[in-house]
C-alpha angles and dihedrals in degrees: 000000000000107000092188111046120186096247107082124204128199115273114273121223096250091054092052090051091053092047089054092051091050092052091050088052090050091058095043104046136050125244120278120292126230118289129210091198120057114221107198092175093071092062098058115021126203132044121300117268130194117287130019125328130174146168134199125199120190130176136179122183125189128176131174131183127047089357118037128187144136125210134181121187136166142171131186139180134190117194125189124185126181119169109313094343127094127184123186128184120189132181133171149142147159139225125194135177129189121191090348092307124115110240102165132032122156140139139177143183126200131187120186133180123197131190117196108223091178139340090281104031134058138171116229134193126178148172124206133185123189144160134192120184094197096059088044091249110149095174139349123186120191125186120176150142139201147124136290125198136182109238090182130014126165122155111204134192120232123219090267093056099255117139113235125200119226119173147143118212135190122203128190120188137168115206141176116232126200118176138174122203128202109275094044101279111146130187137176137183147129125283134188119221123205118188128191111186129182124188119184126179111206097177134343087274103040127063129176121202134181129183128182120189125190117185116180121186105242114238094015114090117217096018110116145130126219135189129185120190126181122176145164121211119201124190111228106175129347108308094353118102139171119225130187125180141177116222133194118187122185131180114184092202110025124172116282113286094020121113120239099231138041126189123192146159114217126198123186144162114229136193114210122197 
């Protein structure tokens, strides 16, 4: 489904209300915190369609006065589907300084292949490399594979004739994790990954998405990571959209000196092509 068709209609009242709420949230909350789990679905919403799709999110934050900081962040995805085959490439990162001190520095790359076995089931395999200086993570490499199925899928047509996507997906993946922390400590093991994903088109211009990831370390009881993402994406003009999302990240056994849970509200402008 193309969430941002070429023909552009004047803004509707409900969309302007949501835009206002997003801007209030932008002023009231800080940028997103670090995340141990990468959620590629929040960058480009909607199900893959034939051909090439992509999205680019860029953000620059600057503040001077009693609180001073500079932050640059960006995420991008390119998605290519031909027949039953799907290839997705994702890259992103952020860098932030406060009073001339570095307070955020992370980056990641993600490559994923999908094979559609039917309209509601696909096989997926992926490799991911990431680092995050402020959780003492020098390098983490993930390689995994599994299945994803649509538990509920029902496209609907709104009164203006636009097709809206509404679906609920379940994903199950087994992956090998190898990580190296600052100080030379290295670990490796196998994790499961359970994904619950909801996509809900409200109008042709407004799309809600929610993803919940649970990743337990296999064979080690009580060691797990969890991420919850909820977002609304609002088309502003042509390919330009505004997205805001609430994120909860939890690591039951983080590195020494790192807190278990992060909460954040993230606001970005995105260009979808």
